[in-house]
C-alpha positions in Angstrom: -57.0 225.7 -79.3 -59.6 228.5 -80.5 -62.8 228.7 -78.6 -65.8 231.2 -78.4 -67.7 231.7 -75.3 -70.8 232.9 -75.6 -72.1 234.7 -72.6 -68.4 235.4 -71.7 -69.0 238.5 -69.5 -71.4 236.6 -67.2 -70.6 235.0 -63.6 -69.7 231.6 -65.2 -68.5 233.2 -68.6 -65.9 235.3 -66.9 -64.6 232.2 -65.2 -64.6 230.3 -68.5 -62.8 233.3 -70.3 -60.0 233.3 -67.5 -59.3 229.4 -67.6 -59.3 229.4 -71.2 -56.7 232.3 -71.5 -54.8 230.6 -68.6 -54.7 227.6 -70.7 -53.0 229.4 -73.7 -56.2 229.0 -75.8 -57.2 231.7 -78.4 -60.1 232.9 -76.9 -62.8 234.8 -78.3 -66.0 235.7 -76.1 -69.4 237.5 -76.4 -71.2 240.1 -74.3 -74.6 241.8 -74.4 -74.1 245.2 -72.8 -70.7 245.2 -71.2 -67.6 243.2 -72.4 -65.3 241.8 -69.8 -61.9 242.8 -68.6 -59.9 239.4 -69.2 -56.9 240.7 -71.5 -56.1 239.1 -74.5 -59.5 238.1 -75.4 -61.3 239.1 -78.6 -64.8 240.4 -77.5 -68.1 240.7 -79.8 -71.2 241.9 -78.9 -74.0 239.5 -79.4 -77.7 239.5 -79.0 -79.1 236.0 -79.8 -82.4 237.3 -80.4 -81.1 239.2 -83.6 -80.9 237.2 -86.7 -77.5 237.2 -88.5 -75.4 238.4 -85.5 -74.3 235.0 -84.4 -73.1 234.1 -88.0 -71.1 237.2 -87.9 -69.4 236.5 -84.8 -68.5 232.9 -85.8 -67.0 233.9 -89.1 -64.8 236.5 -87.2 -64.0 234.3 -84.5 -63.5 231.2 -86.5 -63.6 229.0 -83.3 -62.8 225.2 -83.2 -65.1 224.8 -80.1 -68.0 227.0 -78.6 -69.1 226.9 -75.2 -72.8 228.4 -74.6 -72.8 229.9 -71.1 -75.6 232.4 -71.6 -78.3 232.9 -69.4 -81.5 234.5 -70.5 -83.5 233.5 -67.3 -87.2 232.8 -68.2 -86.9 235.1 -71.7 -88.1 232.3 -74.2 -86.1 234.1 -77.2 -82.8 233.9 -75.3 -83.1 230.8 -73.2 -84.8 228.6 -75.5 -84.4 229.8 -79.0 -81.1 231.3 -78.7 -79.1 227.8 -78.0 -81.1 226.4 -80.9 -79.5 229.1 -83.3 -76.2 228.5 -81.4 -76.7 224.6 -82.2 -77.5 225.3 -85.9 -74.8 227.7 -86.5 -72.2 225.3 -84.7 -73.2 222.4 -86.6 -73.1 224.2 -89.9 -69.6 225.1 -89.3 -68.3 221.8 -87.9 -67.7 223.5 -84.4 -67.5 221.4 -81.2 -70.3 222.5 -78.8 -70.7 222.4 -75.1 -74.3 223.7 -74.1 -74.5 224.8 -70.5 -78.1 223.7 -69.2 -79.7 223.6 -65.8 -81.2 221.2 -62.8 -84.4 223.6 -63.6 -85.4 221.0 -66.3 -86.5 218.7 -63.5 -89.6 219.0 -61.6 -88.1 217.3 -58.2 -90.9 214.7 -58.3 -88.0 211.9 -58.1 -85.8 213.9 -56.1 -82.4 212.1 -57.5 -81.7 212.5 -61.3 -78.8 211.0 -63.3 -77.9 212.0 -66.9 -80.6 209.3 -68.1 -83.5 211.3 -66.7 -85.7 213.0 -69.3 -86.8 216.7 -68.4 -90.0 217.4 -66.8 -89.8 221.3 -65.9 -92.2 222.9 -63.9 -91.4 226.4 -64.3 -90.9 228.7 -67.3 -87.4 228.8 -66.9 -87.2 225.2 -66.7 -89.3 224.7 -69.9 -86.9 227.1 -71.6 -84.0 225.2 -70.7 -85.5 221.9 -71.9 -86.7 223.3 -75.1 -83.1 224.2 -75.6 -81.8 220.8 -74.7 -83.9 219.2 -77.1 -82.8 221.6 -80.1 -79.2 221.2 -79.5 -79.6 217.4 -79.3 -81.6 217.3 -82.5 -79.3 219.9 -84.5 -75.9 219.1 -83.1 -76.0 215.4 -81.9 -72.4 215.6 -81.3 -72.7 218.4 -78.8 -72.2 218.0 -74.9 -75.3 219.3 -73.3 -74.0 219.9 -69.4 -76.7 220.3 -66.5 -75.4 222.1 -63.5 -76.9 223.4 -60.4 -76.4 226.6 -58.0 -73.2 228.1 -59.0 -71.1 229.6 -56.2 -67.9 231.6 -56.5 -65.6 233.8 -54.1 -68.4 236.2 -53.4 -69.6 237.1 -56.9 -72.4 234.8 -57.3 -76.3 235.8 -57.1 -76.6 233.3 -54.0 -73.7 234.8 -52.2 -75.1 238.4 -52.9 -78.3 237.6 -51.6 -76.9 236.2 -48.5 -74.9 239.2 -47.7 -77.9 241.3 -48.5 -80.0 239.4 -46.1 -77.4 239.3 -43.3 -77.7 243.4 -43.7 -81.4 243.6 -43.9 -83.2 240.3 -42.9 -86.5 241.9 -44.1 -85.4 241.9 -47.4 -86.0 238.3 -48.6 -86.0 234.6 -47.3 -83.6 231.6 -47.9 -85.9 228.5 -48.5 -85.2 225.4 -46.2 -87.1 223.0 -48.6 -85.3 224.1 -51.9 -82.5 221.6 -52.1 -79.9 221.7 -54.9 -76.3 220.4 -55.2 -74.2 223.8 -55.3 -71.1 223.7 -57.7 -68.0 226.0 -57.3 -67.6 228.1 -60.4 -63.9 227.3 -61.1 -64.8 223.4 -61.0 -67.6 223.8 -63.3 -65.8 225.9 -65.7 -62.6 223.5 -65.5 -65.1 220.7 -66.5 -66.5 222.6 -69.2 -63.1 223.2 -70.6 -62.5 219.4 -70.4 -65.4 218.7 -72.5 -64.6 221.4 -74.9 -61.5 219.7 -76.0 -62.9 216.2 -76.0 -65.2 214.4 -78.4 -67.9 213.2 -76.0 -71.3 213.7 -76.9 -74.5 213.4 -75.0 -75.8 214.5 -71.7 -73.7 215.3 -68.7 -74.3 216.6 -65.1 -71.7 218.7 -63.6 -73.1 219.5 -60.2 -71.5 219.6 -56.5 -71.1 216.3 -54.5 -73.3 217.7 -51.7 -77.0 218.2 -51.3 -77.9 221.5 -49.6 -81.0 223.7 -49.0 -80.4 227.4 -49.9 -80.6 228.2 -46.4 -78.0 225.4 -45.5 -75.8 227.0 -48.3 -76.5 230.6 -46.8 -75.5 229.7 -43.5 -72.0 228.2 -44.8 -71.6 231.2 -47.1 -72.0 233.4 -43.7 -69.7 231.4 -41.7 -67.1 231.6 -44.5 -67.6 235.5 -44.8 -67.6 236.2 -41.1 -71.4 237.3 -41.0 -74.1 236.5 -38.6 -75.6 233.4 -40.0 -78.5 233.8 -37.2 -79.7 236.7 -39.2 -80.7 234.8 -42.1 -84.3 234.4 -42.3 -85.8 230.9 -43.2 -88.9 230.0 -44.8 -90.2 227.3 -47.1 -90.8 227.8 -50.8 -93.8 225.3 -50.6 -95.6 228.2 -48.7 -94.7 230.7 -51.4 -96.1 231.4 -54.8 -92.7 231.1 -56.7 -93.0 228.5 -59.3 -90.1 225.7 -59.6 -89.0 222.6 -58.3 -88.1 222.0 -54.6 -85.7 218.9 -53.9 -83.6 218.6 -57.2 -80.3 216.5 -56.7 -78.4 215.8 -59.7 -76.3 212.5 -59.7 -72.9 213.6 -61.4 -71.4 210.1 -60.7 -71.4 209.1 -64.3 -70.0 212.5 -65.5 -67.4 212.7 -62.7 -65.9 209.1 -63.7 -65.2 210.7 -67.1 -63.5 213.9 -65.7 -60.0 214.7 -64.2 -61.8 217.7 -62.6 -63.5 216.8 -59.2 -66.7 218.4 -58.4 -66.4 219.4 -54.8 -69.2 219.4 -52.4 -70.2 223.1 -50.7 -68.8 222.6 -47.4 -65.3 221.5 -49.1 -65.0 224.3 -51.5 -66.6 227.0 -48.8 -63.9 225.6 -46.3 -66.7 225.0 -43.7 -67.3 222.1 -41.7 
């Protein structure tokens, strides 16, 4: 299996690279500023905003499958237009494509969202992700579009670093009690994406954790796991802030889970906290 992981130096991308190489796959990966440290990987610098770079990388790597795990946040050229370029190039070369999307494509108005729900974003990031989904489905109808939620690891995720920072200085931010998601363990998510990369399953998939938690509840669990004082974590309401985005978005991954060997665990299970 020859695979190209776009965004291979990021948090999710690093785990994808690790699992792909552990499986014995011939693995190539891209980076923007600094390549990763996993040995045995062919690294390529890639800026999805630069015309022609992607075609050069695909020609050099010659992958059978492409997993797009990039995150350009709210930058339209990366988050919306970049995946469209990837889809067009992958389809032209006959590559299997797995595109990672987000629960940010939803507004939260209906709370529970399964794979059949159409996007209705309310933030710039969500709008960019929704546009990318539309482009990928149109240009590469055989692709798998995989929506996920907050990604947690063993200390390296943005949310975990935030919790550690707030435990040290509670005045440096807040964890929202009304911002609810279905956190997923990075190894579970990467395993699910690798499964889809070697399959021919097309369409939209949800790969989120089995438990819905607020960002504050999740922070408390992380603090307990890591031996921090959870009482120091400041709580607040996103509804009282000016930060755009949905509140309660719970991805229903039931249909996807039935098609996977990988079990998408809930946060209390993978954080080993009860």
